[in-house]
N, C-alpha and C positions, 0 to 999 in steps of 0.2 A: 119762115122768117130767115131764109137763107141769104147770106151775103154773097154778092158776086164780086170776085176779085179779078180785075182786068189790068192790063198794062197799056198805057198810051204809046203811040209810036215814038215819042221822045224818051220812053223808058220810065215815065212816072207811074208808079203803081197806084191804083185807085180801088177802094172798097166801096161798093154801092149796096146799101141795105135799107130795109123797111124797119122803122123803129116803133116799138110800142111805147117805151118810156124815153123821153128826151134826155140828152146828155146835158150836164151842167158844165159850162166852160169847156166843152169838148173832151171832158174826162169821163170815164166810165165809173160804175159803182165801186169796183174793187180799188181803183186808185184813190177815190175819195175816202174810203174806209181806211186804206193803208196810211194816208196822210194824217187822218184823225188819230189813228193808233200810235203813230210816231210822235205826234204832239203830246199825247197822254204819257208815253214812256219817258219823255224828257222831264215831266213834272212829278214823277212817281217817287215816293219815299223809299229809302233803302231797305225798309222792312225789319230793322233791328228792334223795334219796339213792339213786336207782336205779343210777347208775354208780359209786358209791363202791366202792373196792377193785378196780376193773378197771384193769389196767395196760396201757398201749399197748406192743405188742411191736415191736421193731426187727428187720426181716427183712433188712436190708442189700441190698435189691434182688433177693431170691431170689423169682422168679416162681412156682416150684412151691409154696413155703410159703404164698404169698399165695393161690394157687388152692385149696389144701387148706383154708385158713381160710375162704375164701368159700364153698366147698362145704359145709363143716361148718355155717356160719351159715345157709345156705339150707336145709339138711336140718333144722336145729333149727326154723326158722321154719315150714317145711311140716309138720313133726310137730306143732308147736303149733297151727297153723291147722286141720289136718285130722285128726290123730291123736287128740287129746284129745276133740274133739266126737264123733267116732265111738265112742270108748270110753265116753264118758258116755251116748251114745244107746243103746248096747248094755246098759249097766247099768240105764238107765231102762226099757227094754223088758223086761228080765228081772224087774225089780221089779214092773212093771205086771202081768206074767203071774202072778207068785207071789201078789200081792195079789188079783188077779181070781179065781184059783182058790180061794183061801181065802174070799173074799167070797161066791162062788157056793155053796161048801160050807156056809158059815154061814147064808146066807139060804134056800137050797133044802133041803138035806139036814137041817140041824139046826133048821129052822123058826124062825130068829131073826126077831123081829117087825120090821116096817117102822115107821119114824117118820113120822107124818103131822103136818106143822107148819103152823100158821097164824100169820102175822106181820102186825102193823099197825105204825104209826109208833112206838108206845110200848109194845107188848105182843107177847109170843110165847107161843103155847100149843102143847103137844105131845100126841099120842095115839099109842099103840103098838098096831099091828094085825098079826096074823099073816096072811101070804099077800099076794102082789103084787096080785091082783085085788081082794081085800077092802080093801086099803089104798087102791086107786084108787076104789072105791065110797065108802069113808069120806071121802076127799078131796072127792069131788063132793057128798056129803051135807052136809059141813061148809060148803062154799062156798055151797050153797043156804041153809043156816041163817043164815049171816052176811048174805047178800044180803037175806033177809026180816026181818032185825032180831032174830032169835032169838039167845040166848046159849048156844052149845053147852056142854054139861057134860062132865065126865070128863077134861078136859085139865089138865095141870099148867101153870099160868100163871107166867111169869117176866117181869120188866120188863127191857128191854134199852135202858137209857138212859144 
């Protein structure tokens, strides 16, 4: 899935690649998550109310009760530090396996076309080609055409500005 970076005779840089997952609005996954994260940061509380409602308990010097509370707190901290990440890792791996299986079925068995995409600083063009090898050949052919100053036809052009 190597991208071909070429420069047209007029100096315009083009990146021609074969895509597995389509872009939304010309933006990649990282920029979409970054924008979502920035939106969430703007609405976040300042965190001063973390200990509201927690009442301090008076154990009257009972060592066993203090030891039980410390053990419970340590167990909760360990569960939080190691339990949740392991659970989330398992969910991510299961999701990746399911999406991978359906992606392979869609691309190979159902012959879903590959998206060949050419992007410059102000333009993005797409071509749909059936077959992995055919999409690779089309990518190389488009890179050659852009490099020689030709205007490849057949792509749907969109501005990403």
